[in-house]
C-alpha positions in Angstrom: -94.0 246.4 35.6 -97.8 246.4 36.2 -100.3 244.1 34.5 -101.5 246.8 32.1 -98.0 247.6 30.8 -97.1 243.9 30.5 -100.3 243.1 28.7 -99.9 246.0 26.3 -96.3 245.1 25.5 -97.3 241.5 24.9 -100.1 242.6 22.6 -97.7 244.8 20.7 -95.2 241.9 20.3 -98.0 239.5 19.1 -99.3 242.1 16.7 -95.9 242.8 15.3 -95.4 239.1 14.7 -98.8 238.7 13.1 -98.1 241.7 10.8 -94.8 240.1 9.7 -96.5 236.8 9.0 -99.2 238.5 7.0 -96.7 240.4 4.9 -94.6 237.3 4.3 -97.6 235.4 3.1 -98.8 238.3 0.9 -102.1 238.7 2.7 -102.5 242.4 2.1 -105.9 242.6 3.9 -104.6 241.0 7.0 -101.5 243.1 6.9 -103.7 246.3 6.8 -105.7 245.0 9.7 -102.7 244.2 11.8 -101.0 247.5 10.9 -104.2 249.3 12.1 -104.1 247.3 15.4 -100.4 248.1 15.9 -101.0 251.8 15.3 -103.8 251.7 17.9 -101.7 249.9 20.4 -98.8 252.3 19.9 -101.1 255.2 20.4 -102.5 253.7 23.6 -98.9 253.1 24.8 -98.0 256.7 24.1 -101.1 258.0 25.9 -100.1 256.0 29.0 -96.4 256.7 28.9 -95.4 253.1 28.1 -92.0 252.7 26.4 -92.7 250.5 23.4 -89.2 249.8 22.3 -89.2 247.2 25.1 -91.9 245.3 23.2 -89.7 244.6 20.2 -87.0 242.8 22.3 
């Protein structure tokens, strides 16, 4: 796995975790921000052929 792919998958994992925490604490604004970031990261992964299911492991 190259550095780009590894970094992207790590950012996805981190953002998923941050999104979960924001939802659990009821921080709707932060949840919206994290969801937007996650959507952007998933789009970037798709554009570069990165399999994102590996990020959720």
